[in-house]
C-alpha positions in Angstrom: -50.2 1.8 -14.7 -51.7 -1.7 -14.3 -52.6 -1.9 -18.0 -49.1 -0.7 -19.0 -47.5 -3.4 -16.8 -49.7 -6.1 -18.2 -49.0 -4.9 -21.8 -45.2 -4.9 -21.1 -45.4 -8.4 -19.6 -47.2 -10.0 -22.6 -45.1 -8.1 -25.0 -42.0 -9.5 -23.3 -43.6 -13.0 -23.2 -44.4 -12.9 -27.0 -40.9 -11.6 -27.9 -39.1 -14.1 -25.7 -40.8 -17.2 -27.1 -40.6 -15.8 -30.6 -36.8 -15.4 -30.1 -36.3 -18.9 -28.7 -36.8 -20.9 -32.0 -34.1 -19.1 -34.0 -31.8 -18.9 -31.0 -31.9 -22.7 -30.6 -32.3 -24.0 -34.1 -30.7 -21.4 -36.4 -27.2 -20.6 -35.2 -26.2 -17.0 -36.1 -29.6 -16.3 -37.7 -30.8 -14.1 -34.8 -27.6 -12.0 -34.9 -27.9 -11.5 -38.6 -31.6 -10.5 -38.3 -30.8 -8.0 -35.5 -27.9 -6.4 -37.4 -30.1 -6.3 -40.6 -32.6 -4.0 -38.8 -35.3 -6.7 -38.4 -35.3 -6.6 -34.6 -38.8 -5.4 -33.6 -40.2 -9.0 -33.3 -37.2 -10.2 -31.2 -36.3 -9.7 -27.6 -33.5 -7.2 -27.0 -30.2 -9.1 -26.5 -29.4 -7.5 -23.1 -32.9 -8.1 -21.7 -32.7 -11.7 -22.9 -29.3 -12.3 -21.4 -30.3 -10.8 -18.0 -33.4 -13.0 -17.8 -31.7 -16.3 -19.0 -28.5 -15.8 -16.9 -30.6 -15.1 -13.8 -32.5 -18.4 -14.3 -29.3 -20.3 -15.1 -27.2 -19.1 -12.1 -30.1 -19.6 -9.7 -30.3 -23.3 -10.8 -26.5 -23.6 -11.0 -25.9 -22.5 -7.4 -28.9 -24.4 -6.2 -27.5 -27.7 -7.4 -24.2 -26.9 -5.8 -25.6 -26.1 -2.4 -29.0 -25.8 -0.9 -27.7 -23.3 1.7 -24.6 -21.8 3.2 -21.7 -24.3 3.1 -20.2 -25.2 6.4 -16.7 -26.4 6.2 -15.6 -28.1 9.4 -13.1 -30.9 9.7 -14.6 -34.2 10.9 -13.2 -37.7 10.6 -15.4 -40.3 8.9 -16.8 -43.2 10.9 -15.5 -46.6 9.9 -18.8 -47.2 8.1 -18.6 -43.9 6.2 -14.9 -44.6 5.3 -15.8 -48.1 4.0 -18.6 -46.6 1.9 -16.4 -43.9 0.4 -13.7 -46.5 -0.5 -16.3 -48.8 -2.0 -17.6 -45.8 -4.1 -14.1 -45.1 -5.4 -13.4 -48.8 -6.2 -16.7 -49.2 -8.1 -16.4 -46.0 -10.2 -16.0 -46.7 -13.9 -14.4 -43.3 -14.6 -11.4 -43.3 -12.3 -8.2 -44.9 -13.5 -6.7 -47.6 -11.4 -3.7 -45.5 -10.3 -6.0 -42.6 -9.4 -8.2 -45.0 -7.4 -5.1 -46.2 -5.4 -4.0 -42.6 -4.6 -7.6 -41.6 -3.7 -7.9 -44.5 -1.3 -4.6 -43.8 0.3 -5.6 -40.2 0.8 -8.9 -41.3 2.4 -7.0 -43.5 4.8 -4.4 -40.8 5.6 -7.0 -38.1 6.0 -8.9 -40.1 8.5 -5.9 -41.1 10.7 -4.9 -44.4 9.2 -1.6 -45.8 7.9 -1.2 -48.8 5.6 0.8 -51.7 7.1 1.2 -54.6 4.6 -1.7 -53.1 2.6 -3.9 -53.2 5.7 -5.2 -50.0 7.3 -4.1 -49.4 10.9 -5.1 -46.5 13.1 -2.2 -44.0 13.4 -1.9 -43.3 17.1 1.4 -41.3 16.9 1.6 -38.0 18.7 2.1 -36.0 15.4 -1.1 -37.5 13.9 -3.1 -36.7 17.1 -1.9 -33.1 17.0 -2.8 -32.8 13.3 -6.3 -34.0 13.9 -6.7 -31.8 17.0 -5.5 -28.7 15.0 -7.8 -29.3 12.0 -10.8 -30.1 14.2 -10.3 -26.9 16.2 -9.3 -24.6 13.3 -10.9 -25.6 9.9 -10.8 -22.0 8.8 -7.1 -21.4 9.1 -5.2 -19.5 6.4 -1.4 -20.0 6.6 0.7 -16.9 6.9 4.0 -16.8 4.9 5.9 -16.5 8.2 6.6 -18.7 11.2 5.6 -15.8 13.5 2.6 -16.4 15.7 1.1 -12.9 15.5 1.1 -9.9 13.2 2.7 -7.7 15.8 5.6 -10.2 16.1 5.9 -10.4 12.3 6.1 -6.6 12.1 8.7 -6.4 14.9 10.8 -9.0 13.1 10.5 -7.2 9.8 11.6 -3.9 11.4 14.8 -5.5 12.5 15.7 -6.4 9.0 17.5 -4.2 6.4 15.2 -2.5 3.9 16.5 -4.8 1.1 15.5 -7.9 3.0 12.0 -6.9 4.2 8.9 -8.4 2.6 7.1 -6.4 -0.1 3.7 -4.6 0.2 1.7 -7.6 -1.0 3.3 -10.0 1.4 2.8 -7.6 4.3 -0.9 -7.2 3.3 -1.4 -11.0 2.9 0.1 -11.7 6.4 -2.0 -9.0 8.0 -5.2 -10.5 6.5 -4.1 -14.1 7.4 -3.5 -13.3 11.0 -6.8 -11.3 11.2 -8.8 -14.2 9.6 -7.3 -16.7 12.0 -7.8 -14.5 15.0 -11.5 -13.9 14.2 -12.0 -17.6 13.3 -13.4 -16.7 9.9 -14.2 -19.7 7.6 -12.4 -18.4 4.5 -13.7 -21.3 2.4 -17.3 -20.3 3.2 -16.5 -16.6 2.5 -15.1 -17.5 -0.9 -18.1 -19.7 -1.8 -20.6 -17.0 -0.9 -18.6 -14.3 -2.7 -18.4 -16.4 -5.9 -22.2 -17.0 -5.8 -22.7 -13.2 -5.6 -20.0 -12.0 -8.0 -19.6 -14.7 -10.6 -22.7 -13.6 -12.6 -21.3 -10.1 -12.6 -17.9 -11.3 -13.8 -19.6 -13.1 -16.7 -21.4 -9.9 -17.6 -18.1 -8.1 -17.6 -16.6 -10.8 -19.8 -19.2 -10.2 -22.6 -17.7 -7.0 -23.9 -14.2 -8.6 -23.5 -15.4 -11.6 -25.6 -16.7 -9.1 -28.2 -13.3 -7.5 -28.3 -11.7 -10.9 -28.9 -14.1 -11.4 -31.8 -13.4 -8.0 -33.3 -9.6 -8.8 -33.2 -10.1 -12.4 -34.5 -12.4 -11.3 -37.4 -10.8 -7.9 -38.0 -11.3 -8.3 -41.8 -15.1 -8.7 -41.4 -15.6 -4.9 -41.5 -18.1 -5.2 -38.7 -18.6 -2.6 -35.9 -17.7 -3.5 -32.3 -21.4 -3.4 -31.4 -22.2 -6.1 -33.9 -19.6 -8.4 -32.3 -21.2 -7.5 -28.9 -24.7 -8.5 -30.2 -23.3 -11.9 -31.3 -21.6 -12.3 -27.9 -24.9 -11.7 -26.1 -26.8 -14.2 -28.4 -24.1 -16.9 -28.0 -24.0 -16.7 -24.2 -27.8 -16.7 -24.1 -27.9 -20.0 -26.1 -25.2 -21.6 -23.9 -26.8 -20.6 -20.6 -30.3 -21.6 -21.8 -29.0 -24.9 -23.2 -27.1 -25.7 -19.9 -30.3 -24.8 -18.0 -32.2 -27.4 -19.9 -29.4 -29.9 -19.2 -29.5 -29.1 -15.5 -33.2 -29.7 -15.3 -32.8 -33.1 -17.0 -30.1 -34.0 -14.5 -32.4 -33.0 -11.6 -35.0 -35.5 -12.8 -32.6 -38.3 -13.8 -31.9 -40.8 -10.9 -28.5 -40.4 -9.3 -27.8 -44.1 -10.0 -28.0 -43.4 -13.8 -24.5 -41.9 -13.9 -23.7 -43.5 -17.3 -26.7 -41.7 -18.9 -25.6 -38.4 -17.2 -22.1 -38.8 -18.6 -23.4 -39.3 -22.1 -25.7 -36.3 -21.8 -22.8 -34.1 -20.7 -20.7 -35.4 -23.6 -23.5 -34.7 -26.0 -24.0 -31.2 -24.6 -20.3 -30.4 -25.0 -20.4 -31.6 -28.7 -23.6 -29.6 -29.3 -22.3 -26.4 -27.9 -19.0 -26.7 -29.9 -21.0 -27.4 -33.1 -23.4 -24.5 -32.4 -20.5 -22.1 -32.0 -19.0 -23.3 -35.3 -22.2 -23.0 -37.2 -23.0 -19.5 -35.7 -19.5 -18.2 -36.6 -19.9 -19.4 -40.2 -23.3 -17.8 -40.4 -22.2 -14.4 -39.0 -18.7 -14.1 -40.3 -18.9 -16.1 -43.5 -15.5 -17.8 -43.4 -14.5 -21.2 -44.9 -14.8 -24.3 -42.8 -11.1 -24.6 -41.9 -10.7 -20.9 -41.5 -13.6 -20.9 -39.0 -12.2 -23.8 -37.1 -8.7 -22.3 -36.7 -10.2 -18.9 -35.6 -12.5 -20.7 -33.3 -9.6 -22.5 -31.6 -7.6 -19.3 -31.2 -10.6 -17.3 -29.9 -11.4 -20.1 -27.4 -7.8 -20.2 -26.0 -7.8 -16.4 -25.7 -11.2 -16.3 -24.0 -10.2 -19.1 -21.6 -7.1 -17.1 -20.6 -9.3 -14.0 -20.0 -11.8 -16.1 -18.0 -9.0 -17.5 -15.8 -7.4 -14.1 -15.1 -10.8 -12.6 -14.2 -11.6 -15.5 -11.9 -8.2 -15.3 -10.2 -8.8 -11.6 -9.7 -12.2 -12.3 -8.2 -10.7 -14.9 -5.8 -7.9 -12.5 -4.8 -10.2 -9.6 -4.1 -12.5 -11.9 -2.1 -9.7 -13.2 0.1 -8.0 -9.8 0.6 -11.3 -8.1 1.6 -12.6 -11.0 3.8 -11.9 -8.9 7.0 
């Protein structure tokens, strides 16, 4: 058993590194080789995707947060507020109008009002109540009714004619909203944790959907669906591996070098777009302009599919929070 395990490990290791060179430097070549039957020397697309995506998402969520996110409302101290405003003013990437709006929001969010362009602490009763409410209940989800409990909401609904009562979805939403507020569940934290667990699964589900988009976009290519699926796996493997390298570079680059990071991200975007273009030409053999137009249409369709899937993920997460 030990010999078998060691043999499998080194076989995987050899195949993986042998696959990396064409994956990175020969767009579309790996897919053509695999569909041509020359696949023994290369790592299986599904195995490669699982390994690369695992590494990518571990790094991706690690850079977002080093632990569970705690969302509690807390006003900034004057020093923290001044530092935040200074950071906005000194940013080279925020337009002047956006800077002004961001600074106004910072003042308002921390209990200040502007009088003759000078911040003054807002001591009005309404502002005090707002701060008290947000401090005590950072987790609140707003029901779609002015009722203070689900029982009161249902009692009011029962008094209405059938035609004027809320639908099933609104009933369910209000039931969950009252339950979340009653149990003091931090819905933002629940959503964050759910995305970390389920986003990789969503991306895996999107792979066959992307292959379907390819089969429709290139319906004259006379390729089987599985061939589009293989290209889908290879393309996502490249993107995830390339973004993994980019994240590692950003980890080692000092935070103060934001200009360099900006150029790196721009170069990465251009590289990925160019790679997709070259790989599509290599696999589907279309002219330059035909490839570009199909690439644009395919990207729009995939973006819509991604958005719909992500919204479904968020909705399911919120509705199953309690």
